[in-house]
DOLUMDREN-822522 format. One record per residue (C-alpha): x negated, y, z. Coordinates in pm, whole numbers, padded with zeros to 5 digits, always signed. Example, Ala and Ser with C-alpha at 12.3 -4.5 7.8 and 13.67 -1.06 7.14 Angstrom:
// residues 2
-01230-00450+00780-01367-00106+00714
***
This chain:
// residues 261
+00007+00012+00001-00135+00370-00060-00280+00550+00235-00148+00890+00266-00418+01175+00339-00352+01511+00459-00595+01784+00308-00654+02088+00494-00887+02211+00257-00779+02196-00108-01002+01938-00347-01091+02158-00628-01224+02137-01018-01422+02401-01105-01318+02589-00846-00938+02551-00945-00729+02364-00646-00566+02070-00708-00293+02136-00434-00183+02340-00174-00368+02362+00179-00195+02105+00432-00064+01890+00125-00058+01494+00181-00162+01310-00097-00253+00923-00153-00628+00881-00322-00451+00766-00675-00225+01085-00720-00543+01297-00602-00802+01141-00875-00482+01155-01154-00428+01517-01079-00817+01573-01100-00849+01405-01443-00573+01586-01563-00718+01933-01458-01063+01812-01616-00886+01748-01929-00693+02105-01926-00981+02295-01863-01170+02101-02162-00874+02224-02374-00935+02567-02259-01310+02546-02353-01256+02404-02685-01020+02647-02805-00734+02432-02822-00542+02615-02511-00497+02997-02388-00759+03099-02158-00462+03248-01920-00245+02916-01913-00183+02854-01525-00328+02520-01376-00052+02350-01145-00128+02340-00788+00162+02028-00756-00019+01808-01032+00194+01932-01310+00088+02097-01632+00257+02377-01866+00384+02225-02199+00120+02387-02385-00142+02215-02158-00003+01872-02259+00000+01933-02593-00388+02082-02574-00503+01786-02404-00320+01535-02627-00490+01721-02931-00826+01730-02745-00804+01350-02699-00719+01286-03051-00998+01465-03134-01267+01352-02930-01184+00977-02869-01302+00764-03148-01061+00436-03174-01184+00214-03423-00920-00043-03589-00970-00371-03415-01093-00658-03671-00919-00964-03757-01182-01140-03553-01106-00949-03249-00734-01022-03289-00795-01369-03316-00999-01419-02998-00711-01188-02815-00441-01382-02893-00584-01715-02819-00691-01576-02492-00344-01419-02385-00117-01652-02643+00185-01654-02385+00225-01251-02393+00303-01305-02744+00541-01595-02710+00917-01507-02828+01230-01536-02591+01008-01554-02242+01288-01478-01994+01320-01382-01619+01622-01361-01379+01564-01068-01143+01685-00858-00870+01516-00509-00763+01564-00221-00533+01513+00112-00736+01393+00416-00557+01462+00653-00832+01207+00951-00920+01465+01262-01007+01392+01648-01024+01304+01791-00719+01231+01437-00513+00961+01414-00269+00793+01153-00402+00553+01084-00143+00849+01002+00102+01007+00830-00178+00676+00605-00189+00688+00572+00191+01080+00436+00175+01024+00196-00100+00723+00057+00057+00897-00005+00379+01190-00203+00180+00903-00403+00015+00770-00495+00346+01119-00559+00498+01205-00771+00214+00896-00980+00243+00932-01048+00617+01266-01157+00655+01236-01377+00347+00967-01574+00528+01174-01629+00779+01434-01754+00531+01646-01428+00617+01775-01285+00286+01771-00918+00331+01728-00846-00034+02120-00788-00117+02184-00561+00197+01885-00345+00125+01986-00305-00239+02328-00215-00144+02196+00030+00108+01908+00183-00040+01909+00138-00425+01961+00403-00703+02094+00150-00962+02409+00047-00958+02300-00322-00944+02293-00263-00562+02679-00308-00558+02566-00685-00684+02288-00702-00438+02061-00587-00704+02143-00860-00932+02010-00781-01297+02055-01153-01430+01835-01298-01711+01664-01054-01896+01408-01052-02217+01129-00821-02250+01321-00616-02504+01572-00557-02196+01299-00352-02007+01131-00062-02048+00774-00126-02162+00581-00039-01854+00830-00238-01672+00847-00539-01885+00427-00553-01868+00443-00612-01491+00698-00824-01479+00632-01067-01817+00213-01075-01691+00218-01338-01510+00404-01637-01390+00490-01531-01006+00798-01626-00838+00942-01483-00529+00937-01106-00385+00637-00931-00615+00394-00819-00328+00366-00483-00477+00612-00184-00615+00654-00202-00971+00640+00152-01137+00874+00241-01463+00987+00579-01602+01294+00524-01362+01104+00488-01040+00956+00263-00787+01107-00094-00779+01120-00365-00511+01156-00716-00732+01211-01023-00680+01155-01291-00969+01419-01566-00909+01311-01785-01207+01145-01764-01543+01201-01961-01863+00938-01976-02133+01009-01900-02505+00877-02019-02815+00520-01966-02896+00445-01777-03218+00171-01818-03479-00096-01541-03478+00017-01456-03856+00331-01344-03703+00247-01134-03413-00077-00970-03563+00056-00572-03554+00158-00655-03198-00203-00810-03088-00366-00521-03290-00152-00256-03091-00276-00429-02776-00606-00393-02833-00590-00009-02966-00384+00039-02613-00757-00138-02436-00980+00058-02657-00797+00424-02592-00808+00331-02184-01172+00224-02215-01286+00535-02422-01065+00772-02224-01220+00667-01878-01587+00720-02037-01487+01073-02158-01350+01150-01815-01660+01024-01651-01891+01271-01883-01640+01562-01791-01701+01462-01440-02046+01451-01487-02057+01818-01607-01804+01929-01338-01795+02081-01018-01582+01845-00824-01512+01876-00440-01285+01671-00223-01196+01394-00474-01432+01103-00601-01461+01070-00940-01683+00847-01144-01951+01066-01368-02194+00999-01645-02493+01192-01779-02475+01012-02121-02237+01089-02410-01956+00869-02502-02038+00559-02600-01986+00527-02947
***
Protein backbone atom coordinates (compact mmCIF):
# COMPACT_ATOMS: atom_id res chain seq x y z
CA UNK A 1 0.00 0.00 0.00
CA UNK A 2 1.17 3.54 -0.71
CA UNK A 3 2.76 5.45 2.15
CA UNK A 4 1.60 9.03 2.53
CA UNK A 5 4.19 11.63 3.57
CA UNK A 6 3.61 15.21 4.70
CA UNK A 7 5.90 17.77 3.05
CA UNK A 8 6.33 20.95 5.08
CA UNK A 9 8.78 22.22 2.45
CA UNK A 10 7.76 21.76 -1.20
CA UNK A 11 9.72 19.46 -3.48
CA UNK A 12 11.00 21.43 -6.48
CA UNK A 13 12.28 21.03 -10.01
CA UNK A 14 14.60 23.90 -10.99
CA UNK A 15 13.01 25.98 -8.27
CA UNK A 16 9.41 25.29 -9.35
CA UNK A 17 7.36 23.82 -6.45
CA UNK A 18 5.49 20.59 -7.10
CA UNK A 19 2.92 21.09 -4.32
CA UNK A 20 1.87 23.46 -1.58
CA UNK A 21 3.41 23.64 1.90
CA UNK A 22 2.03 20.92 4.14
CA UNK A 23 0.78 18.75 1.28
CA UNK A 24 0.52 14.99 1.86
CA UNK A 25 1.56 12.80 -1.06
CA UNK A 26 2.78 9.29 -1.73
CA UNK A 27 6.15 8.75 -3.42
CA UNK A 28 4.70 7.64 -6.75
CA UNK A 29 2.47 10.71 -7.06
CA UNK A 30 5.37 13.02 -6.21
CA UNK A 31 7.65 11.36 -8.79
CA UNK A 32 4.90 11.65 -11.40
CA UNK A 33 4.58 15.37 -10.72
CA UNK A 34 8.34 15.79 -10.96
CA UNK A 35 8.50 13.95 -14.30
CA UNK A 36 5.65 16.01 -15.71
CA UNK A 37 7.37 19.22 -14.61
CA UNK A 38 10.66 18.13 -16.18
CA UNK A 39 8.85 17.61 -19.48
CA UNK A 40 6.91 20.88 -19.18
CA UNK A 41 10.08 22.86 -18.62
CA UNK A 42 11.87 21.11 -21.48
CA UNK A 43 8.96 21.86 -23.82
CA UNK A 44 9.26 25.50 -22.79
CA UNK A 45 13.03 25.51 -23.31
CA UNK A 46 12.56 23.95 -26.74
CA UNK A 47 10.16 26.68 -27.85
CA UNK A 48 7.13 24.39 -27.92
CA UNK A 49 5.44 26.09 -24.97
CA UNK A 50 5.04 29.76 -24.12
CA UNK A 51 7.41 31.06 -21.45
CA UNK A 52 4.50 32.39 -19.39
CA UNK A 53 2.80 28.98 -19.03
CA UNK A 54 2.02 28.55 -15.33
CA UNK A 55 3.05 25.39 -13.47
CA UNK A 56 0.25 23.65 -11.64
CA UNK A 57 0.93 23.27 -7.93
CA UNK A 58 -1.54 20.39 -7.70
CA UNK A 59 0.08 18.20 -10.35
CA UNK A 60 -2.19 19.41 -13.15
CA UNK A 61 -0.92 21.03 -16.34
CA UNK A 62 -2.52 23.45 -18.76
CA UNK A 63 -3.98 22.15 -22.01
CA UNK A 64 -1.21 23.96 -23.88
CA UNK A 65 1.44 22.25 -21.74
CA UNK A 66 -0.08 18.82 -22.33
CA UNK A 67 -0.05 19.39 -26.09
CA UNK A 68 3.51 20.74 -25.98
CA UNK A 69 4.71 17.70 -24.02
CA UNK A 70 3.14 15.39 -26.61
CA UNK A 71 4.90 17.30 -29.39
CA UNK A 72 8.19 17.17 -27.47
CA UNK A 73 8.01 13.40 -27.02
CA UNK A 74 7.03 12.86 -30.66
CA UNK A 75 10.13 14.81 -31.69
CA UNK A 76 12.66 13.47 -29.19
CA UNK A 77 11.81 9.78 -28.71
CA UNK A 78 13.09 7.50 -31.43
CA UNK A 79 10.78 4.51 -31.70
CA UNK A 80 11.93 1.99 -34.33
CA UNK A 81 9.33 -0.30 -35.86
CA UNK A 82 9.59 -3.79 -34.29
CA UNK A 83 11.00 -6.42 -36.62
CA UNK A 84 9.11 -9.54 -37.59
CA UNK A 85 11.65 -11.59 -35.64
CA UNK A 86 11.12 -9.53 -32.49
CA UNK A 87 7.35 -9.83 -32.86
CA UNK A 88 7.58 -13.60 -33.19
CA UNK A 89 9.78 -13.89 -30.10
CA UNK A 90 7.37 -11.77 -28.07
CA UNK A 91 4.40 -13.79 -29.29
CA UNK A 92 6.04 -17.09 -28.37
CA UNK A 93 6.83 -15.81 -24.88
CA UNK A 94 3.36 -14.31 -24.29
CA UNK A 95 1.02 -16.41 -26.42
CA UNK A 96 -1.64 -16.52 -23.68
CA UNK A 97 -2.03 -12.75 -23.84
CA UNK A 98 -3.16 -13.00 -27.47
CA UNK A 99 -5.74 -15.74 -27.07
CA UNK A 100 -9.24 -14.98 -28.30
CA UNK A 101 -12.20 -15.27 -25.98
CA UNK A 102 -10.52 -15.35 -22.55
CA UNK A 103 -13.17 -14.62 -19.93
CA UNK A 104 -13.19 -13.81 -16.23
CA UNK A 105 -16.02 -13.72 -13.74
CA UNK A 106 -15.57 -10.66 -11.52
CA UNK A 107 -16.99 -8.61 -8.76
CA UNK A 108 -15.58 -5.26 -7.72
CA UNK A 109 -15.91 -2.24 -5.45
CA UNK A 110 -15.33 1.00 -7.33
CA UNK A 111 -14.00 4.16 -5.69
CA UNK A 112 -14.65 6.63 -8.50
CA UNK A 113 -12.35 9.56 -9.26
CA UNK A 114 -14.62 12.53 -9.92
CA UNK A 115 -13.89 16.26 -10.29
CA UNK A 116 -12.91 17.78 -6.97
CA UNK A 117 -12.46 14.47 -5.15
CA UNK A 118 -9.66 14.22 -2.59
CA UNK A 119 -7.61 11.48 -4.27
CA UNK A 120 -5.51 10.85 -1.18
CA UNK A 121 -8.53 10.17 1.00
CA UNK A 122 -10.15 8.17 -1.78
CA UNK A 123 -7.08 5.91 -1.97
CA UNK A 124 -7.11 5.50 1.80
CA UNK A 125 -10.77 4.40 1.70
CA UNK A 126 -10.06 1.99 -1.14
CA UNK A 127 -7.04 0.49 0.65
CA UNK A 128 -9.08 0.12 3.83
CA UNK A 129 -11.80 -1.77 1.93
CA UNK A 130 -9.20 -4.00 0.27
CA UNK A 131 -7.68 -4.90 3.62
CA UNK A 132 -11.08 -5.58 5.17
CA UNK A 133 -12.19 -7.80 2.29
CA UNK A 134 -8.98 -9.82 2.27
CA UNK A 135 -8.94 -10.34 6.04
CA UNK A 136 -12.56 -11.41 6.19
CA UNK A 137 -12.25 -13.70 3.18
CA UNK A 138 -9.44 -15.52 4.97
CA UNK A 139 -11.85 -16.14 7.84
CA UNK A 140 -14.61 -17.39 5.52
CA UNK A 141 -16.71 -14.35 6.34
CA UNK A 142 -17.64 -12.89 2.96
CA UNK A 143 -17.79 -9.13 3.46
CA UNK A 144 -17.52 -8.33 -0.25
CA UNK A 145 -21.27 -7.93 -1.05
CA UNK A 146 -21.93 -5.73 1.99
CA UNK A 147 -18.93 -3.48 1.32
CA UNK A 148 -19.87 -3.19 -2.34
CA UNK A 149 -23.38 -2.13 -1.37
CA UNK A 150 -22.07 0.38 1.17
CA UNK A 151 -19.12 1.92 -0.65
CA UNK A 152 -19.04 1.16 -4.38
CA UNK A 153 -19.73 4.00 -6.82
CA UNK A 154 -20.77 1.46 -9.46
CA UNK A 155 -24.42 0.41 -9.94
CA UNK A 156 -23.20 -3.18 -9.51
CA UNK A 157 -22.87 -2.40 -5.80
CA UNK A 158 -26.59 -3.14 -5.45
CA UNK A 159 -25.77 -6.70 -6.59
CA UNK A 160 -22.82 -7.17 -4.30
CA UNK A 161 -20.39 -5.84 -6.91
CA UNK A 162 -21.15 -8.65 -9.36
CA UNK A 163 -20.04 -7.93 -12.94
CA UNK A 164 -20.57 -11.46 -14.28
CA UNK A 165 -18.47 -12.93 -17.07
CA UNK A 166 -16.36 -10.40 -18.99
CA UNK A 167 -14.06 -10.56 -22.02
CA UNK A 168 -11.14 -8.21 -22.64
CA UNK A 169 -13.29 -6.19 -25.02
CA UNK A 170 -15.83 -5.53 -22.25
CA UNK A 171 -13.29 -3.68 -20.10
CA UNK A 172 -11.31 -0.46 -20.31
CA UNK A 173 -7.89 -1.37 -21.80
CA UNK A 174 -5.92 -0.51 -18.66
CA UNK A 175 -8.34 -2.56 -16.53
CA UNK A 176 -8.16 -5.51 -18.94
CA UNK A 177 -4.36 -5.48 -18.90
CA UNK A 178 -4.34 -5.87 -15.14
CA UNK A 179 -7.08 -8.50 -14.93
CA UNK A 180 -6.05 -10.70 -17.84
CA UNK A 181 -2.28 -10.50 -17.29
CA UNK A 182 -2.10 -13.45 -14.90
CA UNK A 183 -3.98 -16.48 -13.64
CA UNK A 184 -4.90 -15.21 -10.17
CA UNK A 185 -8.15 -16.32 -8.56
CA UNK A 186 -9.63 -14.58 -5.54
CA UNK A 187 -9.38 -11.05 -4.19
CA UNK A 188 -6.42 -9.38 -5.88
CA UNK A 189 -3.83 -8.21 -3.31
CA UNK A 190 -3.63 -4.74 -4.87
CA UNK A 191 -5.92 -1.99 -6.07
CA UNK A 192 -6.62 -1.98 -9.79
CA UNK A 193 -6.43 1.47 -11.39
CA UNK A 194 -8.58 2.50 -14.35
CA UNK A 195 -9.86 5.70 -15.92
CA UNK A 196 -12.91 5.34 -13.68
CA UNK A 197 -11.03 5.19 -10.39
CA UNK A 198 -9.70 2.57 -7.98
CA UNK A 199 -11.12 -0.94 -7.89
CA UNK A 200 -11.08 -3.67 -5.27
CA UNK A 201 -11.41 -6.75 -7.48
CA UNK A 202 -12.23 -10.39 -6.87
CA UNK A 203 -11.67 -12.84 -9.73
CA UNK A 204 -14.16 -15.61 -9.09
CA UNK A 205 -13.38 -17.79 -12.11
CA UNK A 206 -11.44 -17.83 -15.38
CA UNK A 207 -12.18 -19.49 -18.70
CA UNK A 208 -9.41 -19.79 -21.28
CA UNK A 209 -10.16 -18.80 -24.86
CA UNK A 210 -8.82 -20.13 -28.13
CA UNK A 211 -5.18 -19.84 -29.15
CA UNK A 212 -4.62 -17.75 -32.29
CA UNK A 213 -1.79 -18.08 -34.81
CA UNK A 214 0.90 -15.42 -34.99
CA UNK A 215 -0.30 -14.18 -38.39
CA UNK A 216 -3.72 -13.34 -36.93
CA UNK A 217 -2.34 -11.21 -34.10
CA UNK A 218 0.80 -9.75 -35.67
CA UNK A 219 -0.59 -6.21 -35.45
CA UNK A 220 -1.47 -6.57 -31.77
CA UNK A 221 1.98 -7.99 -31.00
CA UNK A 222 3.67 -5.09 -32.80
CA UNK A 223 1.53 -2.61 -30.84
CA UNK A 224 2.57 -4.23 -27.55
CA UNK A 225 6.24 -3.95 -28.52
CA UNK A 226 5.81 -0.31 -29.58
CA UNK A 227 4.33 0.45 -26.17
CA UNK A 228 7.27 -1.25 -24.43
CA UNK A 229 9.72 0.71 -26.58
CA UNK A 230 7.94 3.98 -25.78
CA UNK A 231 8.07 3.32 -22.02
CA UNK A 232 11.78 2.45 -22.18
CA UNK A 233 12.65 5.48 -24.31
CA UNK A 234 10.60 7.81 -22.09
CA UNK A 235 12.34 6.50 -18.98
CA UNK A 236 15.75 7.15 -20.51
CA UNK A 237 14.72 10.62 -21.68
CA UNK A 238 13.47 11.51 -18.21
CA UNK A 239 16.74 10.28 -16.73
CA UNK A 240 18.60 12.61 -19.06
CA UNK A 241 16.41 15.59 -18.13
CA UNK A 242 16.73 14.81 -14.41
CA UNK A 243 20.53 14.71 -14.77
CA UNK A 244 20.48 18.26 -16.13
CA UNK A 245 17.97 19.63 -13.62
CA UNK A 246 18.11 20.77 -10.01
CA UNK A 247 15.72 18.37 -8.28
CA UNK A 248 14.94 18.89 -4.59
CA UNK A 249 12.84 16.77 -2.24
CA UNK A 250 12.11 13.90 -4.63
CA UNK A 251 14.26 11.00 -5.78
CA UNK A 252 14.55 10.55 -9.54
CA UNK A 253 16.89 8.43 -11.63
CA UNK A 254 19.31 10.58 -13.60
CA UNK A 255 21.79 10.00 -16.38
CA UNK A 256 24.62 12.08 -17.83
CA UNK A 257 24.69 10.24 -21.15
CA UNK A 258 22.45 10.95 -24.13
CA UNK A 259 19.35 8.93 -24.87
CA UNK A 260 20.37 5.45 -25.98
CA UNK A 261 19.81 5.06 -29.71
